[in-house]
C-alpha positions in Angstrom: 34.9 -3.8 -12.4 36.5 -0.8 -10.8 33.7 -0.3 -8.2 34.9 0.4 -4.7 33.2 -0.5 -1.4 33.0 2.6 0.7 32.2 2.5 4.4 28.8 3.9 5.3 29.0 7.4 6.6 26.5 7.6 9.5 26.4 11.4 9.1 25.3 11.2 5.5 21.7 12.7 5.5 21.0 11.0 2.1 22.0 7.6 3.2 19.0 5.1 3.7 18.9 4.8 7.5 15.5 3.2 8.0 12.9 4.6 10.2 15.0 5.2 13.3 18.4 6.9 12.9 21.4 5.6 14.8 21.0 8.4 17.4 17.4 7.2 18.1 15.7 10.1 16.3 12.9 9.4 13.8 14.0 9.6 10.1 11.2 11.7 8.7 12.6 11.1 5.2 12.3 7.3 5.4 10.4 6.0 2.3 8.7 3.6 4.7 6.6 6.5 6.0 5.0 6.9 2.5 5.3 10.7 2.6 3.0 10.9 5.6 5.4 13.4 7.3 4.8 15.9 4.5 1.5 17.1 3.0 -1.3 19.0 4.7 -1.3 16.7 7.8 2.4 16.2 8.1 2.8 18.2 11.4 -0.1 16.3 13.0 1.4 13.0 11.8 4.8 13.9 13.2 3.3 14.9 16.5 1.3 11.7 16.8 4.2 9.4 15.6 6.8 11.1 17.8 4.5 10.8 20.8 4.0 7.1 20.1 7.8 6.5 19.4 8.9 8.2 22.6 6.0 7.0 24.8 7.0 5.3 28.0 3.5 4.3 29.1 2.8 0.7 30.0 0.4 0.6 27.0 2.7 2.3 24.5 1.0 5.3 22.9 -1.9 5.5 25.4 -0.7 9.0 26.2 -1.0 10.1 22.6 -4.8 9.9 22.0 -5.2 13.6 21.5 -2.4 13.7 18.9 -3.8 10.8 17.0 -7.3 12.3 17.1 -5.9 15.6 15.7 -4.1 13.7 12.9 -7.3 11.7 12.1 -9.4 14.8 12.0 -7.0 16.5 9.6 -6.8 13.4 7.3 -10.6 13.3 7.1 -10.5 16.8 5.6 -8.4 15.4 2.7 -10.1 12.1 1.7 -8.4 12.1 -1.7 -4.9 12.2 -0.1 -5.7 10.0 2.8 -8.3 7.4 1.8 -10.1 5.7 4.7 -9.6 1.9 4.7 -13.0 1.3 6.3 -14.9 2.9 3.4 -14.0 -0.1 1.3 -15.1 -2.5 4.1 -18.5 -0.6 4.3 -19.0 -0.9 0.5 -18.3 -4.7 0.8 -20.7 -5.0 3.7 -23.5 -3.1 1.8 -23.0 -5.2 -1.3 -23.2 -8.4 0.9 -26.3 -7.0 2.5 -27.9 -6.5 -0.9 -27.0 -10.1 -1.9 -28.6 -11.4 1.3 -31.8 -9.4 1.1 -33.6 -11.5 -1.6 -33.0 -14.6 0.5 -34.2 -13.0 3.6 -37.3 -11.7 1.8 -38.2 -15.1 0.4 -37.7 -16.7 3.8 -40.0 -14.1 5.4 -42.7 -14.9 2.8 -42.4 -18.7 3.6 -42.8 -18.0 7.3 -46.0 -16.0 6.7 -47.4 -18.7 4.4 -46.8 -21.5 6.9 -48.4 -19.8 10.0 
């Protein structure tokens, strides 16, 4: 093959750099962010993520609560774009509750009958 190995150019903006660029900046184009840096809540995401990344607090990010709250409030306005994971958990819990209900009801009847 006539393929040549070319040294990576650290200044190539299209090169896959990962989440953190060599200079320590956040690579907002990293596919690992799943497009979160763009879209209707992109600015809120960038604000919260930057705050966390550069946080020097003993509990990293503890100084970023307001930014994360703003991001969450924005995302809740767009549930189709930013599905909430806990919605699925709630559905699972409610279906488990429904499954448990007949057993609890029959147990309650037995208790009434035995007293």
